[in-house]
Backbone as JSON, one array per atom type, in Angstrom:
{
  "sequence": "XXXXXXXXXXXXXXXXXXXXXXXXXXXXXXXXXXXXXXXXXXXXXXXXXXXXXXXXXXXXXXXXXXXXXXXXXXXXXXXXXXXXXXXXXXXXXXXXXXXXXXXXXXXXXXXXXXXXXXXXXXXXXXXXXXXXXXXXXXXXXXXXXXXXXXXXXXXXXXXXXXXXXXXXXXXXXXXXXXXXXXXXXXXXXXXXXXXXXXXXXXXXXXXXXXXXXXXXXXXXXXXXXXX",
  "N": [[19.87, 12.02, -3.8], [17.9, 9.15, -4.43], [17.87, 6.26, -2.4], [17.78, 2.75, -2.02], [16.66, 1.04, 0.9], [19.03, -0.43, 3.16], [19.64, -3.9, 2.99], [17.23, -4.52, 1.86], [14.94, -6.45, -0.11], [15.15, -6.21, -3.45], [12.75, -5.2, -5.64], [12.36, -4.89, -8.92], [11.38, -2.25, -11.23], [10.19, -3.25, -13.57], [9.32, -5.78, -12.79], [7.51, -5.12, -10.75], [5.62, -3.76, -12.26], [4.58, -5.87, -13.77], [3.53, -7.46, -11.7], [1.41, -5.87, -10.9], [-0.53, -6.49, -12.71], [-1.31, -9.07, -12.24], [-1.26, -9.86, -9.56], [-3.11, -10.33, -6.57], [-4.64, -9.15, -3.55], [-5.84, -11.16, -2.02], [-4.57, -13.53, -2.86], [-1.99, -12.95, -2.01], [-2.38, -12.72, 0.73], [-3.06, -15.38, 1.34], [-0.63, -16.58, 0.71], [1.03, -15.42, 2.61], [-0.12, -16.5, 4.91], [0.71, -19.13, 4.49], [3.43, -19.02, 5.01], [3.46, -18.56, 7.64], [2.81, -16.01, 8.54], [0.25, -14.52, 9.68], [-1.09, -12.22, 10.24], [-1.05, -9.84, 8.66], [-2.72, -8.15, 7.36], [-4.41, -5.1, 6.83], [-6.89, -3.14, 8.62], [-10.39, -3.4, 7.79], [-11.63, -0.98, 7.27], [-9.88, 0.64, 5.95], [-9.69, 1.68, 2.85], [-9.76, 1.98, -0.79], [-10.03, 5.25, -1.75], [-9.7, 6.99, -3.8], [-8.52, 7.3, -7.19], [-6.72, 4.72, -9.05], [-7.69, 1.41, -8.21], [-5.86, -0.59, -7.8], [-3.03, -1.09, -5.93], [0.24, -1.44, -5.7], [3.4, -1.53, -4.48], [6.58, -0.44, -3.07], [6.96, 0.23, 0.39], [7.18, 3.51, 1.64], [7.85, 4.9, 4.46], [6.32, 7.16, 6.75], [6.26, 9.37, 9.52], [4.34, 11.24, 11.92], [3.67, 13.83, 14.33], [1.35, 15.13, 16.73], [0.66, 18.67, 16.89], [0.18, 21.84, 18.54], [-0.14, 24.29, 17.41], [0.35, 26.67, 14.72], [3.29, 26.33, 12.89], [6.2, 28.48, 12.45], [7.48, 28.11, 10.01], [5.77, 26.28, 7.81], [5.02, 22.8, 7.02], [7.56, 21.6, 6.82], [8.7, 19.03, 7.42], [7.06, 17.47, 5.82], [7.71, 18.37, 3.24], [10.38, 17.51, 3.13], [10.02, 14.76, 3.18], [8.64, 14.35, 0.76], [10.63, 15.11, -0.97], [12.29, 12.97, -0.73], [11.03, 10.61, -1.42], [10.73, 7.92, -3.79], [10.73, 6.29, -7.09], [8.14, 3.89, -7.65], [7.4, 3.67, -5.03], [5.24, 3.63, -2.14], [3.66, 6.06, -0.35], [3.46, 5.84, 2.95], [1.64, 6.67, 5.63], [1.5, 6.9, 8.95], [-0.92, 7.69, 11.33], [-1.96, 7.09, 13.78], [-4.66, 6.61, 13.63], [-5.9, 9.11, 13.48], [-8.48, 11.58, 13.49], [-8.23, 14.22, 13.26], [-7.22, 15.75, 11.21], [-6.55, 16.09, 7.65], [-4.45, 13.84, 6.13], [-3.49, 13.86, 3.59], [-3.71, 15.09, 0.16], [-4.62, 16.89, -2.86], [-2.36, 18.42, -3.88], [-0.07, 17.25, -2.71], [-0.37, 14.72, -3.75], [0.14, 15.22, -6.45], [2.83, 15.98, -6.27], [4.06, 13.66, -5.24], [3.46, 11.8, -7.23], [4.86, 12.93, -9.36], [7.43, 12.36, -8.55], [7.57, 9.72, -9.03], [6.28, 8.01, -7.32], [3.77, 5.57, -6.41], [1.42, 5.53, -5.01], [-0.65, 6.17, -2.07], [-1.03, 5.55, 1.4], [-2.82, 5.4, 4.4], [-3.8, 5.36, 7.88], [-5.41, 7.32, 8.56], [-7.21, 10.25, 7.52], [-8.17, 11.85, 4.38], [-8.19, 14.64, 2.05], [-9.57, 16.69, -0.64], [-10.72, 14.85, -2.37], [-12.14, 14.53, -4.82], [-10.48, 15.88, -6.63], [-8.1, 14.43, -6.41], [-9.0, 12.01, -7.34], [-9.35, 12.58, -10.05], [-6.71, 12.76, -10.8], [-5.95, 10.14, -10.81], [-4.35, 8.89, -9.0], [-3.57, 6.35, -6.76], [-5.16, 6.19, -3.65], [-5.41, 5.21, -0.4], [-7.35, 5.15, 2.5], [-9.14, 5.92, 5.6], [-11.26, 7.66, 5.42], [-12.65, 10.94, 4.75], [-11.92, 14.45, 5.25], [-12.16, 18.01, 5.43], [-10.15, 19.32, 6.8], [-7.06, 20.95, 7.25], [-3.68, 19.77, 7.66], [-1.8, 21.5, 8.7], [-0.61, 23.04, 11.57], [-1.82, 21.22, 13.17], [-0.68, 18.71, 13.03], [2.65, 17.51, 12.5], [4.97, 16.37, 10.16], [7.55, 14.35, 11.21], [9.54, 12.61, 10.55], [10.93, 10.2, 8.23], [11.17, 6.94, 6.8], [11.43, 5.32, 8.99], [10.03, 2.52, 10.84], [6.45, 2.17, 10.88], [3.28, 1.74, 12.5], [0.27, 0.45, 11.48], [-3.04, -0.25, 11.98], [-2.31, -2.31, 13.69], [-0.33, -3.62, 12.29], [3.04, -3.72, 11.68], [4.97, -1.73, 9.6], [7.71, -1.51, 7.54], [10.14, 0.48, 5.82], [10.41, -0.35, 2.44], [8.96, -2.68, 2.6], [6.5, -4.68, 0.91], [3.57, -3.36, -0.4], [0.31, -4.32, -1.01], [-2.65, -3.63, -2.42], [-6.17, -3.74, -3.1], [-9.62, -4.14, -4.16], [-10.36, -5.93, -2.19], [-8.87, -5.33, 0.07], [-5.93, -4.39, 2.02], [-2.69, -5.69, 2.17], [0.44, -6.41, 3.77], [3.71, -7.17, 2.96], [6.53, -8.28, 4.47], [9.98, -7.36, 3.91], [11.87, -9.46, 4.11], [10.59, -11.82, 3.35], [9.56, -11.48, 0.86], [10.21, -12.56, -1.72], [9.6, -15.32, -1.49], [6.87, -15.2, -0.79], [5.73, -13.84, -2.98], [6.31, -15.68, -5.04], [4.79, -17.88, -4.17], [2.22, -16.78, -4.27], [1.94, -16.2, -7.01], [2.13, -18.77, -8.04], [-0.21, -19.87, -7.03], [-2.06, -18.26, -8.35], [-1.66, -19.1, -10.98], [-2.47, -21.78, -10.77], [-5.18, -21.43, -10.11], [-6.05, -20.27, -12.47], [-5.79, -22.41, -14.25], [-7.65, -24.11, -13.1], [-10.06, -22.67, -13.59], [-10.07, -22.77, -16.37], [-10.33, -25.51, -16.79], [-12.9, -25.98, -15.75], [-14.38, -24.35, -17.47], [-13.93, -25.81, -19.72], [-15.53, -28.0, -19.44], [-15.2, -29.73, -17.27], [-16.38, -30.87, -14.09], [-17.0, -28.76, -11.27], [-16.33, -29.83, -8.76], [-14.71, -32.01, -9.46], [-12.6, -30.62, -10.68], [-11.7, -29.15, -8.51], [-10.68, -31.2, -6.9], [-8.64, -32.12, -8.58], [-6.88, -29.94, -8.91], [-6.44, -29.11, -6.37], [-7.06, -26.72, -4.81], [-8.55, -25.96, -2.69]],
  "CA": [[19.68, 10.8, -4.59], [17.1, 8.13, -3.75], [18.58, 5.01, -2.14], [17.04, 1.63, -1.47], [17.11, 0.72, 2.25], [19.98, -1.53, 3.27], [19.06, -5.2, 3.3], [15.92, -4.72, 1.26], [14.81, -7.27, -1.31], [14.87, -5.25, -4.5], [11.79, -5.56, -6.68], [12.59, -3.92, -9.98], [10.19, -1.61, -11.78], [9.53, -4.12, -14.54], [8.62, -6.83, -12.05], [6.37, -4.52, -10.08], [4.61, -3.49, -13.29], [3.94, -7.15, -14.08], [2.75, -7.87, -10.55], [0.17, -5.09, -10.85], [-1.52, -7.07, -13.62], [-1.67, -10.45, -11.89], [-1.27, -10.13, -8.13], [-4.29, -9.9, -5.82], [-4.41, -9.18, -2.11], [-6.26, -12.46, -1.48], [-3.49, -14.47, -3.14], [-0.86, -12.6, -1.16], [-2.77, -13.08, 2.09], [-2.92, -16.84, 1.45], [0.8, -16.9, 0.7], [1.54, -15.03, 3.92], [-0.57, -17.56, 5.83], [1.51, -20.33, 4.26], [4.76, -18.86, 5.6], [3.28, -18.34, 9.06], [2.52, -14.61, 8.86], [-1.2, -14.53, 9.55], [-1.67, -10.95, 10.72], [-0.43, -8.8, 7.83], [-3.79, -7.44, 6.64], [-4.88, -3.91, 7.51], [-8.31, -3.18, 8.97], [-11.28, -3.33, 6.63], [-12.08, 0.38, 7.0], [-8.9, 1.31, 5.1], [-10.1, 1.29, 1.5], [-9.39, 2.9, -1.86], [-10.96, 6.38, -1.82], [-9.48, 7.76, -5.03], [-7.53, 6.76, -8.12], [-6.75, 3.3, -9.41], [-7.87, 0.57, -7.03], [-4.7, -1.46, -7.65], [-1.92, -0.42, -5.28], [1.36, -2.36, -5.46], [4.66, -0.82, -4.47], [7.4, -0.54, -1.87], [6.56, 1.2, 1.41], [7.99, 4.66, 2.05], [7.15, 5.15, 5.72], [6.36, 8.54, 7.24], [5.66, 9.53, 10.84], [3.96, 12.6, 12.29], [3.28, 14.05, 15.72], [0.41, 16.25, 16.9], [1.15, 19.96, 17.36], [-0.94, 22.66, 19.0], [-0.06, 25.63, 16.84], [0.92, 26.76, 13.37], [4.73, 26.64, 12.97], [6.64, 29.64, 11.68], [7.67, 27.59, 8.64], [4.93, 25.08, 7.77], [5.22, 21.68, 6.09], [8.98, 21.31, 6.63], [8.89, 17.58, 7.37], [6.34, 16.95, 4.65], [8.53, 18.67, 2.06], [11.55, 16.62, 3.14], [9.57, 13.42, 2.8], [8.33, 14.35, -0.66], [11.9, 15.18, -1.69], [13.02, 11.71, -0.56], [10.31, 9.46, -1.97], [11.24, 7.56, -5.1], [9.89, 5.51, -8.0], [7.49, 2.64, -7.23], [7.15, 3.66, -3.59], [3.93, 4.02, -1.62], [3.79, 6.94, 0.81], [2.7, 5.21, 4.04], [1.57, 7.71, 6.65], [0.85, 6.45, 10.16], [-1.48, 8.8, 12.09], [-2.65, 6.55, 14.96], [-6.1, 6.71, 13.34], [-6.36, 10.46, 13.82], [-9.54, 12.24, 12.74], [-8.04, 15.65, 13.5], [-6.72, 16.46, 10.03], [-6.33, 15.31, 6.43], [-3.04, 13.5, 5.97], [-3.12, 13.84, 2.17], [-4.6, 15.85, -0.7], [-4.3, 16.99, -4.28], [-1.03, 18.94, -4.17], [0.93, 16.24, -2.36], [-0.52, 13.64, -4.73], [0.85, 15.64, -7.65], [4.27, 15.96, -5.99], [4.5, 12.27, -5.11], [3.39, 11.17, -8.55], [5.96, 13.46, -10.17], [8.65, 11.7, -8.1], [7.5, 8.33, -9.42], [5.54, 7.22, -6.34], [2.64, 4.86, -7.03], [0.22, 5.56, -4.21], [-0.64, 6.68, -0.7], [-1.74, 4.69, 2.34], [-2.84, 5.94, 5.75], [-4.89, 4.96, 8.76], [-6.12, 8.56, 8.86], [-8.17, 10.79, 6.57], [-7.63, 12.64, 3.28], [-9.1, 15.64, 1.5], [-9.46, 16.9, -2.1], [-10.96, 13.52, -2.95], [-12.52, 14.62, -6.23], [-9.31, 16.28, -7.41], [-7.17, 13.3, -6.44], [-9.61, 11.01, -8.22], [-9.05, 12.96, -11.44], [-5.3, 12.48, -11.05], [-5.77, 8.7, -10.97], [-3.33, 8.45, -8.05], [-4.24, 5.49, -5.78], [-5.13, 6.69, -2.29], [-6.13, 4.36, 0.55], [-7.52, 5.82, 3.78], [-10.39, 5.56, 6.29], [-12.33, 8.59, 5.1], [-12.27, 12.28, 4.3], [-12.19, 15.64, 6.05], [-11.55, 19.18, 4.79], [-9.26, 19.99, 7.74], [-5.65, 20.93, 6.87], [-2.75, 19.24, 8.66], [-0.95, 22.57, 9.22], [-0.99, 23.48, 12.9], [-2.44, 20.11, 13.9], [0.32, 17.64, 13.08], [3.85, 17.83, 11.72], [5.79, 15.22, 9.78], [8.79, 14.43, 11.99], [10.56, 11.7, 10.05], [10.54, 9.23, 7.22], [12.08, 5.81, 6.7], [11.34, 4.49, 10.18], [8.81, 1.69, 10.84], [5.2, 2.71, 11.41], [2.29, 0.71, 12.76], [-1.08, 0.77, 11.01], [-3.99, -1.33, 12.26], [-1.61, -3.4, 14.34], [0.68, -4.19, 11.4], [4.24, -2.91, 11.58], [5.38, -1.58, 8.21], [9.04, -0.94, 7.41], [10.43, 0.96, 4.46], [10.78, -1.43, 1.54], [7.95, -3.74, 2.6], [5.63, -4.64, -0.26], [2.17, -3.03, -0.14], [-0.59, -4.83, -2.05], [-4.02, -3.22, -2.14], [-7.2, -3.8, -4.13], [-10.97, -4.03, -3.6], [-10.49, -6.81, -1.02], [-8.18, -4.77, 1.22], [-4.5, -4.11, 1.91], [-1.8, -6.58, 2.9], [1.82, -5.94, 3.85], [4.66, -8.28, 2.87], [7.85, -7.86, 4.94], [11.05, -7.5, 2.91], [12.6, -10.72, 4.21], [9.85, -12.96, 2.78], [8.89, -11.04, -0.35], [10.38, -13.46, -2.86], [8.83, -16.54, -1.26], [5.45, -14.89, -0.8], [5.35, -13.55, -4.36], [6.33, -16.94, -5.79], [3.63, -18.68, -3.76], [1.01, -16.13, -4.77], [1.88, -16.38, -8.46], [1.83, -20.18, -8.28], [-1.64, -20.08, -6.8], [-2.77, -17.59, -9.44], [-1.58, -19.99, -12.13], [-3.31, -22.95, -10.52], [-6.57, -21.01, -10.21], [-6.35, -20.07, -13.89], [-5.99, -23.74, -14.83], [-8.94, -24.58, -12.57], [-11.14, -22.02, -14.33], [-10.05, -23.29, -17.74], [-10.88, -26.87, -16.75], [-14.36, -25.87, -15.58], [-14.91, -23.81, -18.73], [-13.82, -26.86, -20.73], [-16.51, -29.05, -19.21], [-14.99, -30.48, -16.04], [-17.22, -30.43, -12.98], [-16.26, -27.94, -10.31], [-15.78, -30.69, -7.72], [-13.59, -32.76, -10.03], [-11.49, -29.69, -10.88], [-11.15, -28.85, -7.19], [-9.87, -32.33, -6.5], [-7.46, -32.23, -9.43], [-5.94, -28.83, -8.74], [-6.18, -29.0, -4.93], [-7.0, -25.31, -4.45], [-9.29, -25.76, -1.44]],
  "C": [[18.87, 9.79, -3.77], [17.9, 6.84, -3.6], [17.61, 3.97, -1.59], [17.56, 1.32, -0.07], [18.05, -0.47, 2.26], [19.26, -2.82, 3.63], [17.73, -5.48, 2.63], [16.01, -5.67, 0.07], [14.36, -6.36, -2.44], [13.89, -5.84, -5.5], [11.9, -4.49, -7.75], [11.28, -3.41, -10.57], [9.44, -2.51, -12.75], [8.76, -5.23, -13.86], [7.39, -6.28, -11.36], [5.25, -4.22, -11.08], [3.86, -4.76, -13.67], [3.05, -7.6, -12.94], [1.43, -7.12, -10.47], [-0.92, -5.65, -11.76], [-2.01, -8.43, -13.17], [-1.86, -10.69, -10.39], [-2.55, -9.58, -7.5], [-4.01, -10.02, -4.33], [-4.8, -10.51, -1.5], [-5.17, -13.51, -1.69], [-2.3, -14.21, -2.22], [-1.16, -12.96, 0.3], [-2.63, -14.58, 2.32], [-1.46, -17.24, 1.51], [1.45, -16.53, 2.03], [1.11, -16.04, 4.99], [0.35, -18.77, 5.73], [2.91, -20.23, 4.86], [4.66, -18.47, 7.08], [3.04, -16.9, 9.49], [1.03, -14.36, 8.63], [-1.87, -13.24, 9.99], [-1.05, -9.77, 9.99], [-1.46, -7.99, 7.04], [-4.27, -6.25, 7.46], [-6.39, -3.98, 7.74], [-9.18, -2.85, 7.77], [-11.76, -1.92, 6.32], [-11.06, 1.2, 6.23], [-9.12, 0.82, 3.68], [-9.63, 2.33, 0.48], [-10.44, 4.0, -1.97], [-10.81, 7.17, -3.11], [-8.45, 7.05, -5.89], [-7.72, 5.29, -8.42], [-6.85, 2.46, -8.16], [-6.69, -0.35, -6.78], [-3.53, -0.65, -7.09], [-0.86, -1.47, -4.96], [2.66, -1.57, -5.57], [5.38, -1.01, -3.15], [7.03, 0.56, -0.88], [7.63, 2.26, 1.63], [7.3, 5.2, 3.29], [7.4, 6.57, 6.24], [5.65, 8.62, 8.59], [5.39, 11.0, 11.12], [3.61, 12.64, 13.77], [2.3, 15.21, 15.8], [1.14, 17.51, 17.35], [-0.06, 20.81, 17.73], [-0.87, 24.09, 18.51], [0.59, 25.61, 15.48], [2.39, 27.14, 13.48], [5.08, 27.86, 12.12], [6.89, 29.27, 10.23], [6.88, 26.29, 8.54], [5.45, 24.03, 6.79], [6.69, 21.3, 5.89], [9.21, 19.81, 6.49], [8.22, 16.96, 6.17], [7.14, 17.19, 3.38], [9.74, 17.74, 1.98], [11.16, 15.21, 2.71], [9.3, 13.35, 1.3], [9.6, 14.46, -1.51], [12.65, 13.86, -1.67], [12.32, 10.51, -1.17], [10.77, 9.19, -3.4], [10.29, 6.72, -5.91], [9.39, 4.22, -7.36], [7.29, 2.54, -5.73], [5.74, 4.13, -3.27], [4.16, 4.85, -0.37], [2.87, 6.39, 1.9], [2.77, 6.11, 5.26], [0.79, 7.17, 7.86], [0.38, 7.62, 11.0], [-2.07, 8.37, 13.43], [-4.15, 6.76, 14.86], [-6.67, 8.08, 13.71], [-7.48, 10.93, 12.89], [-9.38, 13.76, 12.77], [-7.65, 16.43, 12.26], [-6.69, 15.5, 8.84], [-4.84, 15.08, 6.25], [-2.57, 13.62, 4.53], [-4.12, 14.66, 1.38], [-4.07, 15.95, -2.11], [-2.84, 17.37, -4.54], [0.05, 17.91, -3.87], [0.83, 15.03, -3.28], [0.25, 13.97, -6.0], [2.36, 15.56, -7.44], [4.79, 14.53, -5.92], [4.49, 11.57, -6.46], [4.52, 11.65, -9.45], [7.29, 12.82, -9.8], [8.66, 10.22, -8.44], [6.78, 7.44, -8.42], [4.27, 6.67, -6.97], [1.39, 4.86, -6.17], [0.45, 6.08, -2.82], [-1.5, 5.78, 0.16], [-1.66, 5.31, 3.73], [-3.95, 5.27, 6.55], [-5.69, 6.18, 9.2], [-7.08, 8.94, 7.74], [-7.45, 11.57, 5.47], [-8.61, 13.75, 2.93], [-8.84, 15.79, 0.0], [-9.77, 15.6, -2.86], [-11.29, 13.59, -4.43], [-11.32, 14.96, -7.1], [-8.29, 15.14, -7.51], [-7.7, 12.19, -7.34], [-9.29, 11.32, -9.68], [-7.59, 12.7, -11.79], [-5.05, 10.99, -11.31], [-4.75, 8.11, -10.02], [-3.99, 7.62, -6.95], [-4.05, 6.01, -4.35], [-6.02, 5.81, -1.41], [-6.16, 5.05, 1.91], [-8.84, 5.38, 4.41], [-11.54, 6.45, 5.9], [-11.78, 9.95, 4.72], [-12.62, 13.33, 5.35], [-11.57, 16.82, 5.32], [-10.44, 19.82, 5.61], [-7.79, 19.83, 7.33], [-4.79, 20.4, 8.02], [-1.97, 20.36, 9.35], [-1.48, 23.08, 10.56], [-1.65, 22.41, 13.74], [-1.52, 18.89, 14.02], [1.48, 18.05, 12.19], [4.6, 16.54, 11.42], [7.15, 15.37, 10.45], [9.87, 13.47, 11.5], [10.02, 10.81, 8.96], [11.61, 8.13, 7.17], [12.08, 4.9, 7.91], [10.06, 3.66, 10.16], [7.62, 2.44, 11.43], [4.26, 1.53, 11.65], [0.92, 1.21, 12.34], [-1.95, -0.45, 11.24], [-3.3, -2.56, 12.85], [-0.53, -4.07, 13.52], [1.87, -3.23, 11.33], [4.74, -2.93, 10.14], [6.73, -0.88, 8.18], [9.24, -0.45, 5.98], [10.94, -0.21, 3.62], [9.85, -2.61, 1.59], [7.05, -3.57, 1.38], [4.19, -4.37, 0.18], [1.35, -3.54, -1.31], [-2.02, -4.48, -1.65], [-4.92, -3.36, -3.35], [-8.56, -3.75, -3.46], [-11.18, -4.9, -2.37], [-9.84, -6.23, 0.22], [-6.7, -4.58, 0.94], [-3.72, -5.09, 2.76], [-0.37, -6.06, 2.77], [2.75, -7.14, 3.88], [6.02, -7.78, 3.34], [8.94, -8.17, 3.92], [11.67, -8.89, 2.92], [11.91, -11.91, 3.58], [9.21, -12.61, 1.45], [9.0, -12.05, -1.49], [9.55, -14.71, -2.68], [7.33, -16.28, -1.36], [4.97, -14.61, -2.22], [5.3, -14.83, -5.18], [5.12, -17.81, -5.45], [2.34, -18.09, -4.32], [0.85, -16.33, -6.27], [1.58, -17.84, -8.82], [0.35, -20.46, -8.08], [-2.48, -19.42, -7.88], [-2.79, -18.47, -10.68], [-2.49, -21.2, -11.97], [-4.79, -22.59, -10.63], [-6.98, -20.78, -11.66], [-6.59, -21.41, -14.59], [-7.3, -24.35, -14.36], [-10.1, -23.98, -13.35], [-11.23, -22.56, -15.75], [-10.64, -24.69, -17.8], [-12.38, -26.85, -16.62], [-15.01, -25.35, -16.86], [-14.89, -24.85, -19.83], [-14.74, -28.05, -20.49], [-16.32, -29.88, -17.96], [-15.94, -29.98, -14.96], [-16.35, -29.65, -11.99], [-15.6, -28.83, -9.26], [-14.59, -31.5, -8.24], [-12.36, -31.88, -10.21], [-10.86, -29.3, -9.55], [-10.24, -29.97, -6.7], [-8.55, -32.38, -7.28], [-6.42, -31.16, -9.1], [-5.66, -28.5, -7.27], [-6.05, -27.53, -4.5], [-7.86, -24.97, -3.24], [-8.87, -26.81, -0.44]]
}
């Protein structure tokens, strides 16, 4: 049975579905700045390579270690992780920026999606890009390679914190990705950060409406105080 990590701020499926229609990484980044967390954005080379560009869900963290041979029974840790991932989670795979193998592909995308997962995020590489694109499953990574993970790295655990691009990600943290990049919201500040981001989204909408209604941009900026 899938369980939410102890102490996590629970974001329900209905709320996450709504956030996917209104939340942007830029708004979240600004909200994180406002609460004093100014280094929660992943490096710019981690981008959407396949599927929907909008990635919003709870982190499901996975760790791997390099190996120098093919194990007698392959993919044991990977299978366990896929059996444990749950709805609205993002499979977050820390590879220490390895170029030695593909951390993800078509088959695992199908398995994760069947479990209700909403995306994949890594600081490594993926493969089967065209096939994953057809699935529509959001995949964020640095690039592609045809090289299989088997015999090069082994998943050794899931649920423990991982570090990607200098950002520590714990299970249950909120992942927000789009064309601007990927930001990570720690569980303890999720409610405040989301509220701030949504408030700014509302204010920006009123600013646009005022400009569309004939107000000058400078006057609207002064009125809504968004810069």
